Biopython code that builds the backbone (N, CA, C, O; Angstrom):
import numpy as np
from Bio.PDB.StructureBuilder import StructureBuilder

atoms = [
    (1, "MET", "N", (89.817, 105.209, 107.914)),
    (1, "MET", "CA", (90.261, 103.962, 107.305)),
    (1, "MET", "C", (91.787, 103.891, 107.364)),
    (1, "MET", "O", (92.473, 104.892, 107.154)),
    (2, "LYS", "N", (92.297, 102.723, 107.645)),
    (2, "LYS", "CA", (93.737, 102.526, 107.706)),
    (2, "LYS", "C", (94.317, 102.475, 106.295)),
    (2, "LYS", "O", (93.636, 102.127, 105.331)),
    (3, "HIS", "N", (95.585, 102.831, 106.209)),
    (3, "HIS", "CA", (96.272, 102.726, 104.922)),
    (3, "HIS", "C", (97.788, 102.689, 105.141)),
    (3, "HIS", "O", (98.291, 103.004, 106.219)),
    (4, "LEU", "N", (98.480, 102.301, 104.097)),
    (4, "LEU", "CA", (99.936, 102.344, 104.025)),
    (4, "LEU", "C", (100.314, 103.243, 102.861)),
    (4, "LEU", "O", (99.557, 103.368, 101.898)),
    (5, "ILE", "N", (101.456, 103.855, 102.944)),
    (5, "ILE", "CA", (102.022, 104.542, 101.785)),
    (5, "ILE", "C", (103.274, 103.760, 101.392)),
    (5, "ILE", "O", (104.238, 103.678, 102.155)),
    (6, "VAL", "N", (103.241, 103.192, 100.196)),
    (6, "VAL", "CA", (104.362, 102.387, 99.701)),
    (6, "VAL", "C", (104.732, 102.910, 98.327)),
    (6, "VAL", "O", (103.918, 102.904, 97.404)),
    (7, "ALA", "N", (105.974, 103.363, 98.203)),
    (7, "ALA", "CA", (106.473, 103.904, 96.931)),
    (7, "ALA", "C", (105.538, 104.990, 96.393)),
    (7, "ALA", "O", (105.270, 105.055, 95.194)),
    (8, "GLY", "N", (105.050, 105.832, 97.292)),
    (8, "GLY", "CA", (104.191, 106.941, 96.894)),
    (8, "GLY", "C", (102.742, 106.566, 96.634)),
    (8, "GLY", "O", (101.930, 107.437, 96.319)),
    (9, "ARG", "N", (102.400, 105.292, 96.760)),
    (9, "ARG", "CA", (101.014, 104.838, 96.541)),
    (9, "ARG", "C", (100.318, 104.628, 97.871)),
    (9, "ARG", "O", (100.915, 104.128, 98.824)),
    (10, "ARG", "N", (99.069, 105.007, 97.929)),
    (10, "ARG", "CA", (98.247, 104.776, 99.115)),
    (10, "ARG", "C", (97.595, 103.403, 98.980)),
    (10, "ARG", "O", (96.873, 103.140, 98.018)),
    (11, "ILE", "N", (97.856, 102.534, 99.948)),
    (11, "ILE", "CA", (97.324, 101.168, 99.959)),
    (11, "ILE", "C", (96.291, 101.095, 101.082)),
    (11, "ILE", "O", (96.626, 101.257, 102.255)),
    (12, "GLU", "N", (95.036, 100.849, 100.713)),
    (12, "GLU", "CA", (93.945, 100.815, 101.692)),
    (12, "GLU", "C", (93.928, 99.488, 102.445)),
    (12, "GLU", "O", (94.125, 98.422, 101.863)),
    (13, "LEU", "N", (93.687, 99.577, 103.752)),
    (13, "LEU", "CA", (93.621, 98.410, 104.627)),
    (13, "LEU", "C", (92.283, 98.382, 105.349)),
    (13, "LEU", "O", (91.647, 99.418, 105.546)),
    (14, "ASP", "N", (91.861, 97.179, 105.743)),
    (14, "ASP", "CA", (90.641, 97.093, 106.552)),
    (14, "ASP", "C", (90.982, 97.395, 108.014)),
    (14, "ASP", "O", (92.125, 97.724, 108.331)),
    (15, "LYS", "N", (89.996, 97.285, 108.896)),
    (15, "LYS", "CA", (90.205, 97.656, 110.295)),
    (15, "LYS", "C", (91.243, 96.770, 110.995)),
    (15, "LYS", "O", (91.823, 97.174, 112.003)),
    (16, "ASP", "N", (91.480, 95.555, 110.460)),
    (16, "ASP", "CA", (92.458, 94.636, 111.046)),
    (16, "ASP", "C", (93.824, 94.711, 110.365)),
    (16, "ASP", "O", (94.739, 93.978, 110.741)),
    (17, "GLY", "N", (93.972, 95.584, 109.372)),
    (17, "GLY", "CA", (95.253, 95.756, 108.700)),
    (17, "GLY", "C", (95.470, 94.881, 107.480)),
    (17, "GLY", "O", (96.589, 94.795, 106.973)),
    (18, "TYR", "N", (94.414, 94.225, 106.997)),
    (18, "TYR", "CA", (94.505, 93.410, 105.776)),
    (18, "TYR", "C", (94.228, 94.286, 104.562)),
    (18, "TYR", "O", (93.470, 95.252, 104.648)),
    (19, "LEU", "N", (94.846, 93.946, 103.425)),
    (19, "LEU", "CA", (94.607, 94.700, 102.191)),
    (19, "LEU", "C", (93.137, 94.629, 101.801)),
    (19, "LEU", "O", (92.507, 93.577, 101.903)),
    (20, "LEU", "N", (92.597, 95.764, 101.352)),
    (20, "LEU", "CA", (91.229, 95.758, 100.829)),
    (20, "LEU", "C", (91.188, 95.225, 99.406)),
    (20, "LEU", "O", (90.199, 94.617, 98.997)),
    (21, "ALA", "N", (92.260, 95.451, 98.649)),
    (21, "ALA", "CA", (92.313, 94.990, 97.256)),
    (21, "ALA", "C", (93.507, 94.055, 97.071)),
    (21, "ALA", "O", (94.655, 94.454, 97.268)),
    (22, "LEU", "N", (93.226, 92.812, 96.691)),
    (22, "LEU", "CA", (94.299, 91.838, 96.492)),
    (22, "LEU", "C", (95.326, 92.314, 95.468)),
    (22, "LEU", "O", (96.509, 91.987, 95.569)),
    (23, "ALA", "N", (94.876, 93.079, 94.494)),
    (23, "ALA", "CA", (95.762, 93.561, 93.432)),
    (23, "ALA", "C", (96.799, 94.564, 93.936)),
    (23, "ALA", "O", (97.772, 94.847, 93.236)),
    (24, "ASP", "N", (96.604, 95.106, 95.144)),
    (24, "ASP", "CA", (97.567, 96.064, 95.703)),
    (24, "ASP", "C", (98.821, 95.391, 96.243)),
    (24, "ASP", "O", (99.790, 96.074, 96.575)),
    (25, "TRP", "N", (98.819, 94.060, 96.337)),
    (25, "TRP", "CA", (99.949, 93.358, 96.950)),
    (25, "TRP", "C", (101.177, 93.387, 96.055)),
    (25, "TRP", "O", (101.078, 93.266, 94.834)),
    (26, "SER", "N", (102.323, 93.549, 96.678)),
    (26, "SER", "CA", (103.620, 93.451, 96.020)),
    (26, "SER", "C", (104.647, 93.154, 97.108)),
    (26, "SER", "O", (104.326, 93.207, 98.295)),
    (27, "ALA", "N", (105.854, 92.847, 96.718)),
    (27, "ALA", "CA", (106.907, 92.595, 97.707)),
    (27, "ALA", "C", (107.111, 93.816, 98.626)),
    (27, "ALA", "O", (107.213, 93.642, 99.840)),
    (28, "PRO", "N", (107.172, 95.049, 98.080)),
    (28, "PRO", "CA", (107.326, 96.196, 98.981)),
    (28, "PRO", "C", (106.137, 96.377, 99.939)),
    (28, "PRO", "O", (106.320, 96.813, 101.076)),
    (29, "VAL", "N", (104.936, 96.045, 99.487)),
    (29, "VAL", "CA", (103.760, 96.119, 100.362)),
    (29, "VAL", "C", (103.898, 95.085, 101.473)),
    (29, "VAL", "O", (103.631, 95.388, 102.635)),
    (30, "ALA", "N", (104.310, 93.868, 101.129)),
    (30, "ALA", "CA", (104.518, 92.826, 102.143)),
    (30, "ALA", "C", (105.561, 93.271, 103.163)),
    (30, "ALA", "O", (105.389, 93.056, 104.362)),
    (31, "GLU", "N", (106.631, 93.885, 102.693)),
    (31, "GLU", "CA", (107.681, 94.386, 103.602)),
    (31, "GLU", "C", (107.115, 95.460, 104.539)),
    (31, "GLU", "O", (107.425, 95.473, 105.730)),
    (32, "ALA", "N", (106.296, 96.347, 104.006)),
    (32, "ALA", "CA", (105.700, 97.408, 104.830)),
    (32, "ALA", "C", (104.747, 96.828, 105.869)),
    (32, "ALA", "O", (104.737, 97.269, 107.018)),
    (33, "LEU", "N", (103.947, 95.842, 105.470)),
    (33, "LEU", "CA", (103.041, 95.176, 106.414)),
    (33, "LEU", "C", (103.844, 94.456, 107.499)),
    (33, "LEU", "O", (103.489, 94.512, 108.676)),
    (34, "ALA", "N", (104.917, 93.786, 107.105)),
    (34, "ALA", "CA", (105.770, 93.080, 108.068)),
    (34, "ALA", "C", (106.409, 94.059, 109.047)),
    (34, "ALA", "O", (106.515, 93.778, 110.240)),
    (35, "GLN", "N", (106.827, 95.200, 108.536)),
    (35, "GLN", "CA", (107.441, 96.221, 109.395)),
    (35, "GLN", "C", (106.459, 96.676, 110.474)),
    (35, "GLN", "O", (106.856, 96.908, 111.616)),
    (36, "GLN", "N", (105.177, 96.803, 110.116)),
    (36, "GLN", "CA", (104.155, 97.166, 111.095)),
    (36, "GLN", "C", (104.033, 96.112, 112.188)),
    (36, "GLN", "O", (103.639, 96.421, 113.312)),
    (37, "GLU", "N", (104.367, 94.883, 111.861)),
    (37, "GLU", "CA", (104.288, 93.761, 112.815)),
    (37, "GLU", "C", (105.629, 93.511, 113.509)),
    (37, "GLU", "O", (105.787, 92.516, 114.216)),
    (38, "GLN", "N", (106.601, 94.421, 113.308)),
    (38, "GLN", "CA", (107.961, 94.267, 113.840)),
    (38, "GLN", "C", (108.573, 92.930, 113.411)),
    (38, "GLN", "O", (109.143, 92.196, 114.219)),
    (39, "LEU", "N", (108.437, 92.641, 112.126)),
    (39, "LEU", "CA", (108.922, 91.382, 111.569)),
    (39, "LEU", "C", (109.771, 91.688, 110.337)),
    (39, "LEU", "O", (109.378, 92.482, 109.483)),
    (40, "THR", "N", (110.930, 91.053, 110.256)),
    (40, "THR", "CA", (111.779, 91.155, 109.068)),
    (40, "THR", "C", (111.602, 89.875, 108.268)),
    (40, "THR", "O", (111.810, 88.777, 108.784)),
    (41, "LEU", "N", (111.219, 90.020, 107.013)),
    (41, "LEU", "CA", (110.932, 88.851, 106.180)),
    (41, "LEU", "C", (112.221, 88.193, 105.683)),
    (41, "LEU", "O", (113.064, 88.833, 105.055)),
    (42, "SER", "N", (112.347, 86.908, 105.980)),
    (42, "SER", "CA", (113.479, 86.101, 105.516)),
    (42, "SER", "C", (113.042, 85.303, 104.285)),
    (42, "SER", "O", (111.881, 85.355, 103.880)),
    (43, "ASP", "N", (113.975, 84.574, 103.705)),
    (43, "ASP", "CA", (113.633, 83.696, 102.578)),
    (43, "ASP", "C", (112.571, 82.681, 102.981)),
    (43, "ASP", "O", (111.706, 82.333, 102.176)),
    (44, "GLU", "N", (112.632, 82.204, 104.225)),
    (44, "GLU", "CA", (111.627, 81.234, 104.692)),
    (44, "GLU", "C", (110.238, 81.858, 104.758)),
    (44, "GLU", "O", (109.247, 81.211, 104.421)),
    (45, "HIS", "N", (110.165, 83.109, 105.190)),
    (45, "HIS", "CA", (108.877, 83.811, 105.192)),
    (45, "HIS", "C", (108.338, 83.928, 103.769)),
    (45, "HIS", "O", (107.171, 83.636, 103.504)),
    (46, "TRP", "N", (109.210, 84.359, 102.859)),
    (46, "TRP", "CA", (108.783, 84.555, 101.465)),
    (46, "TRP", "C", (108.291, 83.244, 100.855)),
    (46, "TRP", "O", (107.330, 83.236, 100.086)),
    (47, "GLN", "N", (108.940, 82.155, 101.193)),
    (47, "GLN", "CA", (108.528, 80.850, 100.670)),
    (47, "GLN", "C", (107.076, 80.560, 101.088)),
    (47, "GLN", "O", (106.271, 80.099, 100.278)),
    (48, "ILE", "N", (106.757, 80.829, 102.339)),
    (48, "ILE", "CA", (105.403, 80.581, 102.847)),
    (48, "ILE", "C", (104.421, 81.578, 102.224)),
    (48, "ILE", "O", (103.306, 81.194, 101.870)),
    (49, "LEU", "N", (104.810, 82.839, 102.085)),
    (49, "LEU", "CA", (103.911, 83.845, 101.510)),
    (49, "LEU", "C", (103.556, 83.488, 100.063)),
    (49, "LEU", "O", (102.394, 83.588, 99.668)),
    (50, "HIS", "N", (104.536, 83.080, 99.287)),
    (50, "HIS", "CA", (104.255, 82.698, 97.890)),
    (50, "HIS", "C", (103.397, 81.435, 97.828)),
    (50, "HIS", "O", (102.530, 81.307, 96.964)),
    (51, "LEU", "N", (103.643, 80.515, 98.740)),
    (51, "LEU", "CA", (102.833, 79.302, 98.820)),
    (51, "LEU", "C", (101.382, 79.639, 99.163)),
    (51, "LEU", "O", (100.451, 79.080, 98.583)),
    (52, "LEU", "N", (101.202, 80.553, 100.102)),
    (52, "LEU", "CA", (99.852, 80.979, 100.482)),
    (52, "LEU", "C", (99.126, 81.623, 99.312)),
    (52, "LEU", "O", (97.938, 81.376, 99.105)),
    (53, "ARG", "N", (99.830, 82.445, 98.549)),
    (53, "ARG", "CA", (99.204, 83.085, 97.389)),
    (53, "ARG", "C", (98.802, 82.032, 96.349)),
    (53, "ARG", "O", (97.768, 82.173, 95.696)),
    (54, "ALA", "N", (99.611, 80.982, 96.194)),
    (54, "ALA", "CA", (99.260, 79.894, 95.281)),
    (54, "ALA", "C", (98.032, 79.145, 95.800)),
    (54, "ALA", "O", (97.154, 78.778, 95.019)),
    (55, "PHE", "N", (97.966, 78.916, 97.110)),
    (55, "PHE", "CA", (96.804, 78.266, 97.719)),
    (55, "PHE", "C", (95.554, 79.095, 97.441)),
    (55, "PHE", "O", (94.515, 78.558, 97.058)),
    (56, "TYR", "N", (95.665, 80.399, 97.635)),
    (56, "TYR", "CA", (94.520, 81.288, 97.410)),
    (56, "TYR", "C", (94.097, 81.263, 95.936)),
    (56, "TYR", "O", (92.905, 81.228, 95.634)),
    (57, "ALA", "N", (95.050, 81.280, 95.040)),
    (57, "ALA", "CA", (94.733, 81.235, 93.604)),
    (57, "ALA", "C", (94.000, 79.943, 93.246)),
    (57, "ALA", "O", (93.121, 79.936, 92.384)),
    (58, "GLU", "N", (94.370, 78.855, 93.914)),
    (58, "GLU", "CA", (93.752, 77.571, 93.612)),
    (58, "GLU", "C", (92.378, 77.413, 94.277)),
    (58, "GLU", "O", (91.448, 76.898, 93.657)),
    (59, "PHE", "N", (92.248, 77.850, 95.522)),
    (59, "PHE", "CA", (91.027, 77.561, 96.294)),
    (59, "PHE", "C", (90.170, 78.787, 96.620)),
    (59, "PHE", "O", (89.078, 78.634, 97.167)),
    (60, "GLN", "N", (90.635, 79.998, 96.299)),
    (60, "GLN", "CA", (89.926, 81.252, 96.567)),
    (60, "GLN", "C", (89.589, 81.448, 98.042)),
    (60, "GLN", "O", (88.549, 82.014, 98.379)),
    (61, "LEU", "N", (90.468, 80.979, 98.913)),
    (61, "LEU", "CA", (90.296, 81.255, 100.334)),
    (61, "LEU", "C", (91.643, 81.215, 101.039)),
    (61, "LEU", "O", (92.602, 80.601, 100.571)),
    (62, "SER", "N", (91.678, 81.888, 102.172)),
    (62, "SER", "CA", (92.872, 81.877, 103.016)),
    (62, "SER", "C", (92.720, 80.735, 104.014)),
    (62, "SER", "O", (91.713, 80.665, 104.719)),
    (63, "PRO", "N", (93.699, 79.842, 104.085)),
    (63, "PRO", "CA", (93.551, 78.692, 104.968)),
    (63, "PRO", "C", (93.705, 79.051, 106.446)),
    (63, "PRO", "O", (94.473, 79.944, 106.804)),
    (64, "ALA", "N", (92.970, 78.346, 107.288)),
    (64, "ALA", "CA", (93.165, 78.436, 108.735)),
    (64, "ALA", "C", (94.449, 77.664, 109.071)),
    (64, "ALA", "O", (95.093, 77.116, 108.176)),
    (65, "ASN", "N", (94.815, 77.621, 110.340)),
    (65, "ASN", "CA", (96.084, 77.003, 110.741)),
    (65, "ASN", "C", (96.249, 75.558, 110.273)),
    (65, "ASN", "O", (97.259, 75.220, 109.655)),
    (66, "ARG", "N", (95.277, 74.714, 110.559)),
    (66, "ARG", "CA", (95.443, 73.284, 110.240)),
    (66, "ARG", "C", (95.609, 73.049, 108.739)),
    (66, "ARG", "O", (96.542, 72.351, 108.342)),
    (67, "PRO", "N", (94.737, 73.606, 107.886)),
    (67, "PRO", "CA", (94.963, 73.411, 106.436)),
    (67, "PRO", "C", (96.270, 74.046, 105.947)),
    (67, "PRO", "O", (96.908, 73.534, 105.027)),
    (68, "LEU", "N", (96.663, 75.164, 106.567)),
    (68, "LEU", "CA", (97.931, 75.800, 106.190)),
    (68, "LEU", "C", (99.095, 74.859, 106.476)),
    (68, "LEU", "O", (99.965, 74.664, 105.628)),
    (69, "ILE", "N", (99.108, 74.282, 107.665)),
    (69, "ILE", "CA", (100.183, 73.365, 108.045)),
    (69, "ILE", "C", (100.228, 72.169, 107.093)),
    (69, "ILE", "O", (101.301, 71.769, 106.642)),
    (70, "LYS", "N", (99.064, 71.604, 106.792)),
    (70, "LYS", "CA", (99.009, 70.445, 105.880)),
    (70, "LYS", "C", (99.508, 70.818, 104.486)),
    (70, "LYS", "O", (100.242, 70.051, 103.861)),
    (71, "TYR", "N", (99.111, 71.995, 103.997)),
    (71, "TYR", "CA", (99.510, 72.423, 102.655)),
    (71, "TYR", "C", (101.022, 72.663, 102.588)),
    (71, "TYR", "O", (101.677, 72.259, 101.627)),
    (72, "VAL", "N", (101.565, 73.315, 103.602)),
    (72, "VAL", "CA", (103.012, 73.564, 103.636)),
    (72, "VAL", "C", (103.757, 72.230, 103.704)),
    (72, "VAL", "O", (104.757, 72.049, 103.010)),
    (73, "ALA", "N", (103.286, 71.303, 104.525)),
    (73, "ALA", "CA", (103.932, 69.988, 104.620)),
    (73, "ALA", "C", (103.891, 69.268, 103.274)),
    (73, "ALA", "O", (104.872, 68.641, 102.873)),
    (74, "LEU", "N", (102.760, 69.357, 102.577)),
    (74, "LEU", "CA", (102.611, 68.722, 101.276)),
    (74, "LEU", "C", (103.581, 69.314, 100.255)),
    (74, "LEU", "O", (104.200, 68.581, 99.483)),
    (75, "LYS", "N", (103.711, 70.631, 100.253)),
    (75, "LYS", "CA", (104.516, 71.310, 99.235)),
    (75, "LYS", "C", (105.997, 71.435, 99.597)),
    (75, "LYS", "O", (106.856, 71.377, 98.717)),
    (76, "LEU", "N", (106.300, 71.605, 100.893)),
    (76, "LEU", "CA", (107.682, 71.889, 101.299)),
    (76, "LEU", "C", (108.284, 70.841, 102.226)),
    (76, "LEU", "O", (109.459, 70.926, 102.583)),
    (77, "GLY", "N", (107.479, 69.850, 102.618)),
    (77, "GLY", "CA", (107.985, 68.804, 103.493)),
    (77, "GLY", "C", (107.633, 69.043, 104.954)),
    (77, "GLY", "O", (107.306, 70.162, 105.349)),
    (78, "PRO", "N", (107.702, 67.984, 105.749)),
    (78, "PRO", "CA", (107.281, 68.055, 107.146)),
    (78, "PRO", "C", (108.158, 68.943, 108.037)),
    (78, "PRO", "O", (107.696, 69.432, 109.068)),
    (79, "GLU", "N", (109.417, 69.151, 107.643)),
    (79, "GLU", "CA", (110.267, 70.008, 108.475)),
    (79, "GLU", "C", (109.824, 71.467, 108.435)),
    (79, "GLU", "O", (110.111, 72.222, 109.364)),
    (80, "LYS", "N", (109.132, 71.874, 107.377)),
    (80, "LYS", "CA", (108.595, 73.248, 107.290)),
    (80, "LYS", "C", (107.094, 73.269, 107.534)),
    (80, "LYS", "O", (106.548, 74.284, 107.966)),
    (81, "GLY", "N", (106.430, 72.165, 107.263)),
    (81, "GLY", "CA", (104.988, 72.086, 107.425)),
    (81, "GLY", "C", (104.607, 71.521, 108.773)),
    (81, "GLY", "O", (103.989, 70.459, 108.866)),
    (82, "ASN", "N", (104.979, 72.238, 109.814)),
    (82, "ASN", "CA", (104.576, 71.845, 111.166)),
    (82, "ASN", "C", (104.287, 73.098, 111.973)),
    (82, "ASN", "O", (104.790, 74.179, 111.665)),
    (83, "SER", "N", (103.480, 72.945, 112.996)),
    (83, "SER", "CA", (103.018, 74.116, 113.744)),
    (83, "SER", "C", (104.160, 74.849, 114.437)),
    (83, "SER", "O", (104.141, 76.078, 114.500)),
    (84, "LEU", "N", (105.142, 74.140, 114.954)),
    (84, "LEU", "CA", (106.253, 74.796, 115.642)),
    (84, "LEU", "C", (107.002, 75.730, 114.691)),
    (84, "LEU", "O", (107.239, 76.893, 115.016)),
    (85, "HIS", "N", (107.369, 75.223, 113.526)),
    (85, "HIS", "CA", (108.113, 76.033, 112.547)),
    (85, "HIS", "C", (107.305, 77.263, 112.126)),
    (85, "HIS", "O", (107.835, 78.374, 112.101)),
    (86, "LEU", "N", (106.027, 77.070, 111.798)),
    (86, "LEU", "CA", (105.203, 78.188, 111.332)),
    (86, "LEU", "C", (104.908, 79.173, 112.458)),
    (86, "LEU", "O", (104.858, 80.380, 112.223)),
    (87, "ASN", "N", (104.713, 78.677, 113.675)),
    (87, "ASN", "CA", (104.495, 79.585, 114.811)),
    (87, "ASN", "C", (105.724, 80.439, 115.075)),
    (87, "ASN", "O", (105.595, 81.620, 115.400)),
    (88, "LEU", "N", (106.913, 79.863, 114.940)),
    (88, "LEU", "CA", (108.141, 80.634, 115.142)),
    (88, "LEU", "C", (108.294, 81.710, 114.061)),
    (88, "LEU", "O", (108.683, 82.841, 114.353)),
    (89, "LEU", "N", (107.988, 81.349, 112.820)),
    (89, "LEU", "CA", (108.104, 82.313, 111.721)),
    (89, "LEU", "C", (107.099, 83.460, 111.851)),
    (89, "LEU", "O", (107.428, 84.618, 111.590)),
    (90, "PHE", "N", (105.878, 83.128, 112.254)),
    (90, "PHE", "CA", (104.789, 84.101, 112.220)),
    (90, "PHE", "C", (104.217, 84.391, 113.609)),
    (90, "PHE", "O", (103.005, 84.526, 113.777)),
    (91, "LYS", "N", (105.103, 84.485, 114.595)),
    (91, "LYS", "CA", (104.779, 84.989, 115.926)),
    (91, "LYS", "C", (103.551, 84.348, 116.568)),
    (91, "LYS", "O", (102.749, 85.035, 117.201)),
    (92, "GLY", "N", (103.404, 83.039, 116.408)),
    (92, "GLY", "CA", (102.326, 82.324, 117.075)),
    (92, "GLY", "C", (100.958, 82.432, 116.427)),
    (92, "GLY", "O", (99.986, 81.887, 116.949)),
    (93, "ALA", "N", (100.865, 83.124, 115.301)),
    (93, "ALA", "CA", (99.577, 83.272, 114.598)),
    (93, "ALA", "C", (99.794, 83.087, 113.101)),
    (93, "ALA", "O", (99.528, 84.005, 112.325)),
    (94, "PRO", "N", (100.276, 81.903, 112.674)),
    (94, "PRO", "CA", (100.681, 81.757, 111.274)),
    (94, "PRO", "C", (99.586, 82.001, 110.250)),
    (94, "PRO", "O", (99.834, 82.678, 109.253)),
    (95, "ALA", "N", (98.389, 81.477, 110.456)),
    (95, "ALA", "CA", (97.351, 81.640, 109.433)),
    (95, "ALA", "C", (96.985, 83.107, 109.270)),
    (95, "ALA", "O", (96.902, 83.599, 108.144)),
    (96, "LYS", "N", (96.765, 83.807, 110.364)),
    (96, "LYS", "CA", (96.353, 85.217, 110.284)),
    (96, "LYS", "C", (97.481, 86.115, 109.783)),
    (96, "LYS", "O", (97.287, 86.896, 108.852)),
    (97, "LEU", "N", (98.648, 86.006, 110.393)),
    (97, "LEU", "CA", (99.739, 86.909, 110.032)),
    (97, "LEU", "C", (100.269, 86.620, 108.631)),
    (97, "LEU", "O", (100.541, 87.551, 107.873)),
    (98, "ALA", "N", (100.419, 85.356, 108.280)),
    (98, "ALA", "CA", (100.916, 85.031, 106.937)),
    (98, "ALA", "C", (99.926, 85.487, 105.866)),
    (98, "ALA", "O", (100.331, 85.997, 104.822)),
    (99, "ALA", "N", (98.628, 85.306, 106.122)),
    (99, "ALA", "CA", (97.624, 85.777, 105.158)),
    (99, "ALA", "C", (97.716, 87.289, 104.992)),
    (99, "ALA", "O", (97.657, 87.799, 103.873)),
    (100, "LYS", "N", (97.860, 88.002, 106.102)),
    (100, "LYS", "CA", (97.969, 89.468, 106.038)),
    (100, "LYS", "C", (99.178, 89.871, 105.201)),
    (100, "LYS", "O", (99.066, 90.715, 104.312)),
    (101, "LEU", "N", (100.327, 89.271, 105.481)),
    (101, "LEU", "CA", (101.556, 89.640, 104.772)),
    (101, "LEU", "C", (101.526, 89.212, 103.303)),
    (101, "LEU", "O", (102.184, 89.823, 102.461)),
    (102, "ALA", "N", (100.762, 88.164, 103.001)),
    (102, "ALA", "CA", (100.630, 87.691, 101.611)),
    (102, "ALA", "C", (99.581, 88.480, 100.847)),
    (102, "ALA", "O", (99.347, 88.218, 99.667)),
    (103, "GLY", "N", (98.941, 89.448, 101.510)),
    (103, "GLY", "CA", (97.950, 90.284, 100.836)),
    (103, "GLY", "C", (96.604, 89.618, 100.669)),
    (103, "GLY", "O", (95.808, 90.033, 99.827)),
    (104, "LEU", "N", (96.333, 88.585, 101.462)),
    (104, "LEU", "CA", (95.097, 87.816, 101.336)),
    (104, "LEU", "C", (94.101, 88.228, 102.413)),
    (104, "LEU", "O", (94.475, 88.866, 103.398)),
    (105, "PRO", "N", (92.826, 87.862, 102.226)),
    (105, "PRO", "CA", (91.835, 88.150, 103.265)),
    (105, "PRO", "C", (92.134, 87.352, 104.540)),
    (105, "PRO", "O", (92.795, 86.313, 104.508)),
    (106, "LYS", "N", (91.632, 87.867, 105.644)),
    (106, "LYS", "CA", (91.763, 87.156, 106.920)),
    (106, "LYS", "C", (91.052, 85.808, 106.802)),
    (106, "LYS", "O", (89.928, 85.741, 106.305)),
    (107, "PRO", "N", (91.707, 84.724, 107.261)),
    (107, "PRO", "CA", (91.032, 83.424, 107.243)),
    (107, "PRO", "C", (89.697, 83.512, 107.992)),
    (107, "PRO", "O", (89.625, 84.114, 109.063)),
    (108, "THR", "N", (88.669, 82.926, 107.443)),
    (108, "THR", "CA", (87.325, 83.115, 107.979)),
    (108, "THR", "C", (87.126, 82.544, 109.370)),
    (108, "THR", "O", (86.342, 83.093, 110.144)),
    (109, "ASN", "N", (87.812, 81.456, 109.716)),
    (109, "ASN", "CA", (87.583, 80.894, 111.041)),
    (109, "ASN", "C", (88.694, 81.227, 112.028)),
    (109, "ASN", "O", (88.929, 80.479, 112.976)),
    (110, "CYS", "N", (89.377, 82.344, 111.809)),
    (110, "CYS", "CA", (90.379, 82.824, 112.762)),
    (110, "CYS", "C", (89.802, 84.029, 113.497)),
    (110, "CYS", "O", (89.217, 84.921, 112.883)),
    (111, "LEU", "N", (89.971, 84.045, 114.791)),
    (111, "LEU", "CA", (89.456, 85.152, 115.603)),
    (111, "LEU", "C", (90.265, 86.407, 115.424)),
    (111, "LEU", "O", (89.963, 87.430, 116.038)),
]
sb = StructureBuilder()
sb.init_structure("model")
sb.init_model(0)
sb.init_chain("A")
sb.init_seg("    ")
for serial, (resi, resn, name, xyz) in enumerate(atoms, 1):
    if name == "N":
        sb.init_residue(resn, " ", resi, " ")
    sb.init_atom(name, np.array(xyz, "f"), 0.0, 1.0, " ", f" {name:<3s}", serial, name[0])
structure = sb.get_structure()
């Protein structure tokens, strides 16, 4: 089984690198997950990650790309809620990678 060690704690991951327990998520865990993806989290990344966690709290699911884009546009405006912006931030796979970094389950309709 995959895992991360963050601040001396063992964080269990599934076979795709997503957290097994949502409660294990924290900013240092997100940073460690991002590091595995060769990604440095900026304020813009954090804004999307916190938004995703709010979406999950409200709807109990991780959004696929289209609902993610619509939700970001609704909450942060069209300049951030568009596929180009999110693809640039999350290496062409915004729904999957952002969900992983936000400590959420893999979106169900993402390959």
